C-alpha positions in Angstrom: -14.4 -58.5 37.4 -16.9 -60.7 35.5 -15.7 -62.5 32.5 -17.3 -64.5 29.8 -15.5 -67.4 28.3 -17.0 -68.5 24.9 -15.1 -71.8 24.0 -16.4 -75.0 22.8 -13.7 -77.4 24.2 -15.1 -78.1 27.7 -12.1 -79.3 29.4 -10.0 -76.2 28.2 -12.8 -73.8 29.0 -13.3 -75.4 32.6 -9.3 -75.3 33.1 -9.4 -71.7 31.8 -12.2 -70.6 34.3 -10.6 -72.4 37.2 -7.4 -70.5 36.6 -9.1 -67.1 36.2 -11.1 -67.8 39.6 -7.8 -68.3 41.2 -6.6 -64.9 40.0 -9.7 -63.3 41.4 -12.0 -63.1 38.3 -15.6 -64.3 38.2 -16.1 -66.3 35.0 -19.1 -67.6 33.1 -18.8 -70.3 30.1 -20.6 -70.7 27.0 -19.8 -73.7 24.8 -21.5 -72.4 21.5 -21.4 -69.1 19.5 -25.2 -68.6 19.7 -25.1 -69.2 23.6 -22.3 -66.8 23.8 -23.8 -64.1 21.8 -27.0 -64.4 24.1 -25.1 -64.2 27.4 -23.0 -61.3 26.2 -26.0 -59.4 25.1 -28.2 -60.2 28.1 -25.6 -59.8 31.0 -22.8 -57.3 31.7 -19.4 -58.5 31.4 -16.1 -56.7 31.9 -14.4 -58.8 29.2 -15.5 -61.3 26.7 -12.7 -64.2 26.0 -14.0 -65.5 22.5 -12.8 -68.3 20.5 -13.0 -68.1 16.8 -13.8 -71.6 15.9 -17.1 -72.2 17.6 -20.3 -74.2 16.7 -23.5 -72.7 15.5 -21.9 -69.0 15.3 -18.1 -68.5 14.7 -16.3 -66.1 17.0 -16.2 -63.6 14.0 -19.9 -63.6 13.7 -20.4 -63.3 17.4 -18.1 -60.3 17.5 -19.5 -58.7 14.2 -23.2 -59.1 15.8 -22.0 -57.5 19.1 -20.6 -54.6 17.6 -23.6 -54.0 15.4 -25.7 -53.9 18.3 -23.5 -51.3 19.7 -22.2 -53.7 22.6 -18.7 -52.4 23.0 -17.6 -54.8 25.9 -13.9 -55.5 25.4 -13.3 -58.7 23.6 -10.2 -60.8 23.5 -10.3 -63.4 20.9 -8.7 -66.8 21.0 -7.8 -69.2 18.2 -5.8 -72.3 17.2 -5.3 -70.5 13.9 -1.9 -68.5 13.6 -1.5 -65.9 10.8 -1.6 -62.3 10.4 -4.8 -62.4 8.2 -6.7 -64.0 11.0 -5.6 -61.2 13.5 -6.5 -58.5 10.9 -10.0 -60.0 10.5 -10.4 -60.0 14.3 -9.3 -56.4 14.7 -11.2 -55.3 11.7 -14.4 -56.5 13.3 -13.8 -54.8 16.5 -11.8 -57.2 18.7 -9.7 -55.4 21.3 -6.8 -58.1 21.6 -5.9 -61.5 20.3 -4.1 -64.5 21.4 -3.2 -67.7 19.3 -3.3 -71.1 21.3 -1.2 -72.4 22.9 -0.5 -69.3 24.9 0.9 -68.5 28.4 -1.6 -68.1 31.1 0.5 -65.3 32.5 0.1 -63.3 29.3 -3.4 -64.1 29.1 -4.0 -62.5 32.7 -1.8 -59.5 31.9 -3.8 -58.9 28.6 -7.1 -59.2 30.5 -5.9 -56.8 33.2 -5.0 -54.2 30.4 -8.3 -54.6 28.9 -9.9 -54.1 32.3 -7.9 -50.8 32.8 -9.0 -49.4 29.6 -12.5 -50.5 29.9 -15.3 -50.1 27.1 -15.2 -46.3 25.8 -18.7 -44.9 24.9 -18.8 -45.1 21.0 -21.1 -42.8 19.1 -23.5 -44.4 16.7 -22.5 -42.1 13.8 -18.9 -40.4 13.4 -19.0 -37.0 11.3 -16.4 -34.5 9.9 -18.1 -32.0 7.8 -20.3 -33.9 5.3 -18.2 -37.3 5.8 -20.0 -39.7 7.9 -19.1 -43.1 9.2 -21.5 -45.4 10.8 -19.8 -48.1 12.9 -22.6 -50.3 13.2 -23.8 -50.3 9.7 -20.1 -50.2 8.5 -21.1 -47.5 6.0 -19.1 -44.2 4.8 -21.0 -41.3 3.1 -19.7 -38.1 1.7 -22.9 -36.1 1.7 -25.5 -38.4 -0.4 -22.5 -40.3 -1.9 -21.7 -43.7 -0.5 -18.0 -44.6 -0.5 -17.1 -48.2 -0.6 -13.9 -48.8 1.7 -12.0 -52.1 2.5 -12.2 -53.4 6.1 -8.8 -51.9 6.7 -9.4 -48.6 5.3 -12.6 -48.5 7.1 -10.8 -49.1 10.6 -8.3 -46.5 9.6 -10.9 -43.8 8.9 -12.9 -44.8 12.1 -9.8 -44.5 14.2 -9.0 -41.0 12.6 -12.6 -39.9 13.0 -12.7 -40.7 16.6 -9.5 -38.6 17.2 -10.4 -35.8 15.0 -8.3 -32.9 15.5 -5.4 -34.9 17.1 -2.1 -35.2 15.3 -1.4 -39.2 15.3 1.9 -40.8 14.7 2.3 -43.7 12.5 3.1 -45.8 15.6 -0.1 -44.8 17.3 -2.1 -45.4 14.3 -0.5 -48.9 13.8 -1.2 -50.0 17.4 -4.9 -49.1 17.2 -5.6 -50.0 13.5 -3.4 -52.8 12.9 -2.2 -54.6 16.1 -0.9 -53.7 19.5 2.0 -56.1 18.8 2.5 -55.3 15.0 6.2 -55.1 14.2 6.2 -54.7 10.4 7.0 -51.7 8.1 5.3 -48.4 9.6 5.2 -47.1 6.1 2.0 -49.2 5.5 0.1 -46.4 7.3 1.3 -44.0 4.5 0.0 -46.4 1.8 -3.4 -46.7 3.6 -3.5 -42.8 4.2 -3.2 -42.5 0.2 -5.8 -45.2 -0.5 -8.4 -43.2 1.8 -7.5 -39.9 0.4 -8.2 -41.3 -3.1 -11.6 -42.4 -2.0 -13.0 -39.8 0.4 -11.4 -36.6 -0.8 -10.2 -36.5 -4.4 -13.4 -37.2 -5.8 -15.1 -34.4 -3.8 -12.6 -31.6 -3.8 -11.9 -32.0 -0.2 -8.8 -32.2 2.0 -9.9 -34.1 5.1 -6.6 -36.0 6.1 -3.6 -33.6 6.7 0.0 -34.7 6.9 1.7 -33.2 10.1 5.3 -32.9 9.4 7.2 -34.8 11.7 4.5 -36.3 13.5 2.0 -38.2 11.3 -1.5 -37.4 10.3 -4.8 -35.5 11.3 -8.3 -35.6 10.2 -9.9 -32.2 10.1 -13.5 -30.9 9.7 -14.0 -29.6 6.2 -16.6 -29.2 3.7 -16.6 -29.2 0.0 -14.5 -26.7 -1.7 
């Protein structure tokens, strides 16, 4: 189990590395965002532990470039920041988990082992349903020849629905994948964002892509223009 730690605080990074080695991991360290990006693209890792506040390239930028290059290695982000918007930014860019400093080393190990069990699923370059197309790398959405502008959260929601096309998804399942596995806010936020998506990807085109599944949640179906 090989990890990459991208952390500019050298003493903290080395302490983290020693603790991980004691738990049976192999860990490399990079102290700048540029070095971390190079290591993550040139070598194979099971998980990247990525701080947000880094010199040269921020953790956000490193993550963005990894996903743009279709590198789907699981990423756990670390930061001294604390706030739901920082978490949202991380997940919107493709992070798999998030921890704020200071954190429990026991919790870190548990999160890492969970990411290792899940692995890095293969992700197609372009997701399609009828004439609706979403490109995760380019961060673009089109209906036929028309480009559709989405917010980061709307994009993440549509991407998840497309990856699970045809499946009935509950609000809790959508929240855990699109918002945060530890989100404890109002689940009706899903209904709000489904409404936003419908007004952008369906209403202008006479389509009905997102179905409401009574008693369950929502399902994305493969449709063409009516």
